[in-house]
C-alpha positions as CSV (number, residue, x, y, z in Angstrom):
1,M,-8.1,-43.4,-26.6
2,I,-8.9,-40.1,-25.0
3,R,-12.6,-39.3,-25.5
4,N,-14.0,-35.8,-25.6
5,V,-10.6,-34.3,-25.1
6,N,-11.8,-31.0,-26.4
7,D,-14.9,-31.0,-24.3
8,E,-14.6,-28.6,-21.3
9,H,-16.7,-31.1,-19.3
10,D,-14.0,-33.7,-19.6
11,I,-11.5,-31.5,-17.7
12,S,-12.1,-30.9,-13.9
13,D,-12.6,-27.4,-12.5
14,A,-9.7,-28.1,-10.1
15,A,-7.4,-28.7,-13.1
16,I,-8.4,-25.5,-14.8
17,E,-8.1,-23.5,-11.6
18,F,-4.6,-24.9,-11.0
19,E,-3.5,-23.8,-14.5
20,L,-5.2,-20.4,-14.0
21,K,-3.2,-19.8,-10.8
22,R,0.0,-20.7,-12.6
23,L,-0.8,-18.2,-15.4
24,I,-1.7,-15.4,-13.0
25,Q,1.5,-16.0,-11.1
26,F,3.6,-15.8,-14.2
27,Y,1.9,-12.8,-15.8
28,S,1.8,-10.8,-12.5
29,Q,5.6,-10.6,-12.8
30,H,5.3,-9.3,-16.4
31,M,2.3,-7.0,-16.6
32,P,0.2,-4.6,-14.5
33,T,-2.5,-6.0,-12.3
34,H,-5.3,-4.2,-14.1
35,Q,-4.3,-5.7,-17.4
36,I,-4.4,-9.2,-15.9
37,K,-7.9,-8.5,-14.5
38,A,-9.0,-7.2,-17.9
39,N,-7.8,-10.3,-19.6
40,M,-9.2,-12.8,-17.1
41,P,-11.7,-14.4,-19.5
42,A,-8.9,-15.1,-22.0
43,L,-6.7,-16.4,-19.3
44,R,-9.4,-18.7,-18.0
45,E,-9.8,-20.1,-21.6
46,Q,-6.0,-20.5,-21.9
47,A,-6.0,-22.3,-18.5
48,R,-8.7,-24.8,-19.8
49,E,-6.6,-25.4,-22.9
50,Q,-3.5,-25.9,-20.8
51,A,-5.3,-28.4,-18.6
52,I,-6.2,-30.4,-21.7
53,G,-2.7,-30.1,-22.9
54,V,-1.2,-31.4,-19.7
55,R,-3.3,-34.5,-19.9
56,L,-2.1,-35.2,-23.4
57,L,1.5,-34.4,-22.5
58,I,1.4,-36.9,-19.6
59,R,0.2,-39.6,-21.9
60,E,2.8,-38.8,-24.5
61,A,5.6,-38.7,-21.8
62,H,4.6,-42.2,-20.8
63,R,4.5,-43.3,-24.4
64,Q,8.0,-42.0,-24.9
65,N,9.1,-43.9,-21.7
66,I,10.4,-40.7,-20.1
67,T,11.8,-41.8,-16.7
68,V,11.9,-40.0,-13.4
69,T,14.1,-41.1,-10.5
70,D,13.0,-41.5,-6.9
71,G,15.5,-38.7,-6.0
72,E,13.7,-36.3,-8.3
73,I,10.3,-37.2,-6.8
74,D,11.8,-36.8,-3.3
75,E,13.0,-33.3,-4.1
76,L,9.6,-32.3,-5.4
77,L,7.9,-33.8,-2.4
78,D,10.2,-31.9,0.0
79,Q,9.1,-28.7,-1.7
80,V,5.4,-29.5,-1.2
81,V,6.0,-30.3,2.5
82,D,7.9,-27.0,2.9
83,Q,5.2,-25.0,1.1
84,A,2.5,-26.7,3.3
85,G,4.3,-25.4,6.4
86,G,5.9,-28.6,7.6
87,E,5.2,-32.3,8.0
88,D,2.1,-31.9,10.3
89,A,0.5,-29.3,8.0
90,F,1.4,-31.5,5.0
91,Q,-0.4,-34.5,6.4
92,R,-3.5,-32.4,7.2
93,M,-3.4,-31.2,3.6
94,L,-3.4,-34.8,2.3
95,V,-6.5,-35.6,4.4
96,Q,-8.3,-32.4,3.3
97,Q,-7.6,-33.3,-0.4
98,G,-8.6,-36.9,0.1
99,I,-5.3,-38.3,-1.3
100,N,-2.4,-40.3,0.2
101,E,1.4,-39.8,-0.3
102,D,1.6,-42.5,-2.9
103,L,-0.9,-40.8,-5.1
104,L,0.8,-37.5,-4.6
105,R,4.2,-39.0,-5.6
106,E,2.6,-40.4,-8.7
107,S,1.3,-37.0,-9.6
108,L,4.7,-35.4,-9.0
109,A,6.3,-38.0,-11.1
110,D,4.0,-37.2,-14.0
111,S,4.7,-33.5,-13.5
112,K,8.4,-34.1,-13.8
113,R,7.9,-36.3,-16.9
114,V,6.0,-33.4,-18.5
115,D,8.8,-31.0,-17.6
116,K,11.3,-33.2,-19.3
117,L,9.1,-33.7,-22.4
118,I,8.6,-29.9,-22.7
119,R,12.4,-29.3,-22.4
120,K,12.8,-31.8,-25.2
121,I,10.3,-30.2,-27.6
122,T,11.4,-26.6,-26.9
123,V,15.2,-27.1,-26.8
124,N,15.6,-25.3,-30.2
125,V,13.4,-22.4,-29.5
126,P,15.5,-19.3,-30.2
127,K,16.0,-16.6,-27.5
128,P,14.6,-13.2,-28.5
129,T,17.2,-10.7,-29.9
130,E,18.0,-7.3,-28.4
131,D,16.2,-5.7,-31.3
132,E,13.1,-7.8,-30.7
133,I,13.1,-6.9,-27.0
134,K,13.5,-3.2,-27.7
135,S,10.8,-3.2,-30.3
136,Y,8.4,-4.8,-27.8
137,Y,9.2,-2.1,-25.3
138,D,8.6,0.7,-27.8
139,E,5.3,-0.8,-28.9
140,H,4.0,-1.4,-25.4
141,T,5.2,1.6,-23.4
142,A,1.8,1.9,-21.6
143,D,2.5,-1.6,-20.1
144,F,5.6,-0.4,-18.3
145,R,4.1,2.3,-16.2
146,Q,4.7,1.0,-12.7
147,P,2.3,1.8,-9.9
148,E,3.4,2.6,-6.4
149,R,4.5,-0.5,-4.6
150,R,5.3,-1.2,-1.0
151,R,7.3,-3.9,0.8
152,A,5.1,-5.4,3.5
153,Q,5.3,-7.8,6.5
154,H,2.5,-9.1,8.7
155,I,1.8,-11.1,11.8
156,L,-1.2,-13.5,11.7
157,I,-3.0,-14.8,14.7
158,K,-5.7,-17.3,13.9
159,H,-8.9,-17.9,15.9
160,A,-12.1,-19.9,15.7
161,K,-14.7,-17.6,14.2
162,S,-17.3,-19.0,16.6
163,D,-15.1,-18.4,19.7
164,E,-15.4,-14.8,20.8
165,D,-13.1,-15.3,23.7
166,A,-10.3,-16.6,21.4
167,R,-10.9,-13.6,19.1
168,K,-10.5,-11.2,22.0
169,K,-7.3,-12.9,23.1
170,A,-5.9,-12.7,19.6
171,M,-6.9,-9.1,19.4
172,Q,-5.1,-8.3,22.7
173,L,-2.0,-10.2,21.7
174,L,-1.7,-8.2,18.4
175,K,-2.2,-4.9,20.2
176,E,0.6,-5.9,22.5
177,I,2.8,-6.8,19.5
178,K,2.0,-3.4,18.0
179,E,3.0,-1.7,21.2
180,A,6.2,-3.7,21.3
181,H,7.1,-2.7,17.8
182,T,6.3,1.0,18.5
183,A,8.7,0.7,21.5
184,G,11.5,-0.5,19.3
185,A,11.2,-4.3,19.0
186,D,12.2,-5.7,15.6
187,F,9.1,-6.7,13.6
188,S,10.8,-9.7,12.0
189,D,11.7,-11.0,15.5
190,L,8.1,-10.5,16.6
191,A,6.8,-12.4,13.5
192,A,9.1,-15.3,14.2
193,A,8.0,-15.5,17.8
194,H,4.2,-15.0,17.3
195,S,3.0,-15.3,13.7
196,E,0.8,-18.3,12.8
197,C,1.4,-17.9,9.0
198,P,3.9,-20.7,8.2
199,S,5.5,-19.2,5.2
200,G,5.6,-15.7,6.6
201,K,7.0,-16.7,9.9
202,K,10.1,-18.1,8.3
203,A,10.7,-14.9,6.5
204,G,10.0,-12.5,9.3
205,G,6.4,-12.1,8.2
206,S,7.4,-10.9,4.7
207,I,4.9,-10.9,1.9
208,G,7.4,-9.0,-0.4
209,W,6.6,-6.1,-2.7
210,V,2.9,-5.5,-3.5
211,V,0.9,-3.0,-5.5
212,R,-2.6,-1.8,-4.8
213,G,-5.5,-4.1,-5.7
214,V,-3.7,-7.4,-5.3
215,L,-4.4,-8.0,-1.6
216,T,-7.8,-8.2,0.2
217,P,-9.4,-4.7,0.7
218,A,-8.6,-4.6,4.4
219,F,-5.0,-5.8,3.9
220,D,-4.6,-3.4,0.9
221,A,-5.7,-0.4,3.0
222,A,-3.4,-1.4,5.9
223,V,-0.4,-1.6,3.6
224,F,-1.0,1.6,1.7
225,T,-2.4,3.9,4.3
226,T,-0.1,3.1,7.3
227,E,2.9,5.3,7.6
228,I,6.1,3.7,6.4
229,G,7.9,2.0,9.3
230,K,4.8,2.0,11.5
231,T,2.6,-0.9,12.5
232,S,-1.1,-0.8,11.4
233,D,-4.1,-1.2,13.6
234,V,-5.4,-4.8,13.9
235,I,-7.2,-5.9,10.8
236,E,-9.3,-9.0,10.1
237,T,-9.4,-11.3,7.0
238,S,-10.7,-14.8,6.4
239,L,-7.5,-16.1,7.7
240,G,-7.7,-14.4,11.1
241,L,-6.4,-11.2,12.7
242,H,-3.3,-9.3,11.5
243,V,-1.0,-6.4,12.1
244,V,0.8,-5.1,9.1
245,L,4.1,-3.2,8.6
246,A,4.9,-1.4,5.4
247,S,8.7,-1.2,5.6
248,A,9.5,0.5,2.3
249,T,7.9,2.2,-0.7
250,E,8.7,2.9,-4.3
251,P,6.8,5.6,-6.2
252,G,5.1,4.7,-9.5
253,G,6.5,5.8,-12.9
254,M,7.7,4.7,-16.3
255,A,10.1,1.7,-16.2
256,V,13.2,2.5,-18.2
257,F,14.2,0.0,-20.9
258,E,17.2,-1.3,-18.9
259,D,14.8,-2.3,-16.0
260,A,12.3,-3.9,-18.4
261,R,14.7,-5.8,-20.6
262,K,14.8,-9.0,-18.5
263,T,11.0,-9.0,-18.0
264,I,10.4,-8.6,-21.7
265,G,12.9,-11.2,-22.7
266,E,11.2,-13.7,-20.3
267,L,7.8,-12.9,-21.7
268,L,8.8,-13.3,-25.3
269,M,10.6,-16.5,-24.6
270,H,7.5,-17.8,-22.6
271,N,5.3,-16.9,-25.6
272,R,7.6,-18.7,-28.1
273,R,7.8,-21.8,-26.0
274,G,4.0,-21.7,-25.5
275,K,3.5,-21.6,-29.3
276,V,5.7,-24.6,-29.8
277,I,4.0,-26.5,-27.0
278,S,0.6,-25.6,-28.3
279,E,1.5,-26.8,-31.8
280,F,2.8,-30.1,-30.3
281,V,-0.4,-30.6,-28.3
282,Q,-2.5,-29.9,-31.5
283,T,-0.5,-32.7,-33.2
284,L,-1.4,-35.1,-30.3
285,K,-5.0,-34.1,-30.6
286,T,-5.0,-34.8,-34.4
287,V,-3.4,-38.2,-33.8
288,I,-5.9,-39.2,-31.1
289,S,-8.9,-38.1,-33.2
290,A,-7.7,-39.8,-36.4
């Protein structure tokens, strides 16, 4: 029996933060940044409920004997290793989190079981109709005013905060990189050769399209004040020292219905699936408390 399943103290902060990050990642693709920030208290409460729900869904998946193959776990593990930045970085991550690979594989297996259970219970959720999508667009026009966005790349050089000599060397290297780009060198090639950001290095330093207010203040200023096609001066964040390139820009404005259709459809479908999952979790709570 699960005890105190509705008690926020029964769910770890780490579990809530994990669900909160997933929610922010999803909604950042479907609504403006300022709206996400305004709804943060509600999102945090939703994250807490989802963390409770995940625990119950894992137990229910085991009860239903939902199986996961070694191949499916291997595929998920490969994704984790890649996101960590390679095998060495992955092993360091395990040490930092105080877990071993067997425990991680068990967690990934539970995650896959929950995915299969969710697909099972939401298989009959109807897709939103064209009229429903258009009605949502007409009723939420303010949500589809797009701010200016820029496509950005960066090069990161890390250094020990206590080592002033290392900081000076990193600063000098980035100044030389900036000069090389100004002289005509390709920024993506420079990132591949020098950047210490694992994910960005593979993609030429790309961080994709961003809007104001999403990045740290220093990074935000570099992206949105540097002339398009030019390299910024060296900036510093908690990660280290960077130079930033804003390679393209798109002005803000109202998103037309054709551009918003897919986003709205995904959001409505997400909400419908969420309602079905929430009702299923409430049923599990009722059974447990009976």
